[in-house]
C-alpha positions in Angstrom: 3.0 -68.3 -5.4 3.2 -65.4 -7.9 5.3 -65.6 -11.0 8.2 -63.3 -11.4 6.3 -61.3 -14.1 3.3 -60.8 -11.8 5.6 -59.7 -8.9 7.6 -57.4 -11.2 4.6 -55.5 -12.6 2.2 -55.9 -9.6 -0.4 -57.6 -11.7 -3.3 -59.2 -9.8 -4.0 -62.8 -10.7 -7.5 -63.7 -11.9 -8.6 -65.5 -8.7 -7.6 -62.4 -6.7 -9.4 -60.1 -9.1 -12.6 -62.2 -8.7 -12.5 -62.0 -5.0 -11.9 -58.3 -5.0 -14.8 -57.6 -7.3 -17.1 -59.8 -5.4 -16.0 -58.3 -2.1 -17.1 -54.8 -3.1 -13.7 -53.1 -3.6 -14.1 -52.9 -7.3 -17.8 -53.6 -7.3 -19.7 -51.4 -9.8 -22.4 -49.0 -8.6 -25.9 -50.3 -8.5 -28.4 -49.6 -11.2 -30.0 -46.3 -10.2 -33.6 -47.0 -11.5 -33.7 -50.6 -10.5 -36.9 -51.5 -8.6 -37.3 -54.5 -6.4 -40.6 -56.3 -5.6 -41.8 -56.3 -2.0 -41.5 -60.1 -2.0 -37.8 -59.8 -2.9 -37.2 -57.2 -0.2 -38.8 -59.5 2.4 -36.8 -62.5 1.2 -33.6 -60.5 1.5 -34.3 -59.3 5.1 -35.6 -62.7 6.3 -32.6 -64.5 4.7 -30.3 -62.1 6.5 -32.0 -62.8 9.8 -32.3 -66.5 9.3 -28.7 -67.1 8.3 -27.3 -64.3 10.6 -25.6 -62.5 7.7 -24.1 -59.1 7.8 -25.3 -56.3 5.5 -22.3 -56.7 3.3 -22.7 -60.5 3.1 -26.4 -60.2 2.3 -25.8 -57.6 -0.3 -23.1 -59.7 -2.0 -25.4 -62.8 -1.9 -28.2 -61.0 -3.6 -26.0 -58.7 -5.7 -27.5 -55.4 -4.4 -26.1 -52.4 -2.6 -25.7 -52.9 1.1 -27.4 -49.5 1.7 -30.6 -51.0 0.3 -30.3 -54.0 2.7 -29.8 -51.5 5.6 -32.9 -49.5 4.6 -35.1 -52.5 4.1 -34.1 -54.0 7.4 -34.9 -50.7 9.2 -38.3 -50.6 7.6 -38.9 -54.3 8.3 -38.1 -53.8 12.0 -40.1 -50.6 12.4 -43.2 -51.4 10.3 -43.1 -55.2 9.7 -43.2 -56.9 6.3 -46.2 -54.7 5.3 -43.9 -51.7 5.4 -41.9 -53.0 2.5 -45.1 -52.9 0.3 -45.4 -49.1 0.6 -44.1 -47.1 -2.4 -41.7 -44.5 -1.0 -40.3 -42.9 -4.2 -40.7 -39.2 -5.1 -41.8 -36.2 -3.1 -44.3 -36.4 -0.4 -47.7 -34.9 -1.2 -48.3 -31.3 -0.1 -51.3 -32.4 1.9 -54.1 -31.0 -0.2 -57.4 -31.0 1.6 -59.8 -33.8 0.4 -62.7 -32.9 -1.8 -65.8 -31.9 0.0 -68.9 -33.9 -1.0 -71.4 -31.9 -3.1 -74.2 -32.1 -0.5 -72.0 -30.9 2.3 -70.8 -28.0 0.1 -74.4 -27.0 -0.7 -75.3 -27.2 3.1 -72.3 -24.9 3.9 -73.3 -22.4 1.2 -76.9 -22.3 2.5 -75.6 -21.7 6.1 -73.3 -18.9 5.0 -76.3 -17.2 3.2 -78.5 -17.6 6.3 -75.8 -16.1 8.5 -75.3 -13.2 6.2 -79.0 -12.5 6.2 -79.1 -12.7 10.0 -76.1 -10.4 10.2 -77.8 -7.8 7.9 -81.0 -8.0 9.9 -79.1 -7.4 13.2 -77.3 -4.5 11.7 -80.6 -3.0 10.5 -82.2 -3.6 13.9 -79.2 -2.0 15.7 -79.5 1.1 13.4 -83.2 1.4 14.1 -82.7 1.1 17.9 -79.9 3.7 17.7 -82.2 6.0 15.7 -85.0 5.6 18.3 -82.6 6.4 21.1 -81.4 9.5 19.3 -85.0 10.6 18.6 -85.9 10.2 22.3 -82.8 12.2 23.4 -83.8 14.9 21.0 -87.4 15.2 22.4 -86.3 15.4 26.1 
C-alpha cells in the first residue's frame, strides 16, 4: 500500500499520523491550568459509564488527559456527583481555630478573673491558717 518513497524513507502517511496523534502516542500534553466545570466532569463520567468506554476512549472523545477521567470517576464513585463540585486545588488549610464570638470571649475572661481572685483568696487563707498553727505551736 505504501509508495516506494514512503517505504525507503520510513515516512508515515497522513492517515496513519492522524490515527497516532488521536490515539495518544503523539498526543500533546494537556493544558496545565485548564479548569473544567463540575457539569462537564459529571457529563464525562456518566458518558463513560453509559457507553461503557475505557478511560483512554473517554479521554480521546472529550480531548482531556485520561488521568483526569480516572480521578473524576474515583471521586464520582466515592462521593457521588456532589463530590465533583468541591474545589480541590491548592494546599489544605492548616486548621485554624474558628473565631470565638465576642460575648463568649468576654464570659471566658470574666471567669478567668474570678478564678484568679478565688485562687488568691485561698492562698491568703492558707497562709493565715499556717500562721495560726505556727503561733499555737509556739505557745505550747
